[in-house]
C-alpha positions as CSV (number, residue, x, y, z in Angstrom):
1,L,103.2,107.1,117.4
2,I,105.6,105.5,119.8
3,S,105.7,108.3,122.4
4,D,101.9,108.8,122.9
5,G,100.1,106.1,120.9
6,H,98.6,108.5,118.4
7,W,99.4,109.2,114.7
8,N,99.1,112.9,113.8
9,R,96.8,113.5,116.6
10,H,96.4,117.2,116.0
11,E,95.7,116.8,112.3
12,A,93.2,114.0,112.9
13,R,91.4,116.2,115.5
14,L,91.3,119.1,113.0
15,L,89.8,116.9,110.3
16,S,87.2,115.5,112.7
17,W,86.3,119.1,113.6
18,L,85.7,119.9,109.9
19,L,83.8,116.7,109.2
20,P,80.2,116.5,110.6
21,P,79.0,113.4,112.3
22,N,77.4,111.1,109.7
23,G,79.5,112.8,107.1
24,V,81.4,111.4,104.2
25,A,85.2,111.6,103.8
26,V,87.9,110.4,101.3
27,D,91.3,109.4,102.5
28,A,93.5,109.3,99.4
29,G,96.7,107.4,100.1
30,A,95.3,106.0,103.3
31,N,98.3,103.8,104.1
32,I,97.4,101.7,107.2
33,G,94.6,104.0,108.3
34,G,96.2,106.7,110.5
35,F,93.5,109.2,109.5
36,T,90.9,106.6,108.2
37,L,90.3,105.1,111.6
38,P,89.8,108.2,113.7
39,L,87.6,109.7,111.0
40,A,85.5,106.5,110.7
41,R,85.0,106.5,114.5
42,H,84.0,110.2,114.3
43,V,81.4,109.8,111.5
44,G,79.9,106.7,113.2
45,N,77.9,103.9,111.5
46,D,75.7,106.4,109.5
47,G,78.8,108.1,107.9
48,E,81.3,106.9,105.4
49,V,85.1,107.1,105.1
50,H,86.4,105.9,101.7
51,A,90.0,104.9,102.1
52,F,92.1,104.5,98.9
53,E,95.5,102.6,99.1
54,P,97.0,101.2,95.9
55,F,99.7,98.9,97.4
56,R,98.5,95.4,98.1
57,M,100.2,94.7,101.4
58,T,99.5,98.1,102.8
59,F,95.9,97.8,101.6
60,Q,95.5,94.5,103.4
61,M,96.8,96.1,106.6
62,L,94.4,99.0,106.2
63,T,91.4,96.7,105.6
64,A,92.4,94.5,108.6
65,N,92.7,97.6,110.8
66,C,89.2,98.7,109.9
67,A,87.8,95.3,110.5
68,L,89.7,94.7,113.8
69,N,88.4,98.0,115.1
70,G,84.8,97.2,114.1
71,L,84.4,100.2,111.9
72,Q,81.4,99.7,109.7
73,S,81.7,103.2,108.1
74,C,85.1,102.3,106.7
75,Y,85.2,101.4,103.0
76,T,88.6,100.4,101.6
77,H,89.5,100.5,97.9
78,Q,92.7,99.1,96.4
79,Q,93.1,101.9,93.9
80,A,95.4,104.9,93.3
81,L,93.7,108.3,92.8
82,G,94.9,110.7,90.2
83,S,94.7,111.7,86.6
């Protein structure tokens, strides 16, 4: 992140390649949005990225990152996923 301004750039690019524009994705354990944000940009306003982050402070940063980047396709959920 510090050296080139990107978080897992190659992984995010691969996921974008697998996800069609206007598609729907789930980011389980989204943290602050390292994958959520690039995927939400990729799917555009007609797609959806559902980002799940259970920890309150991290969830608040995730939600703020989506809002500050104007990503209408980003839906954040303060929940853990699992059985």
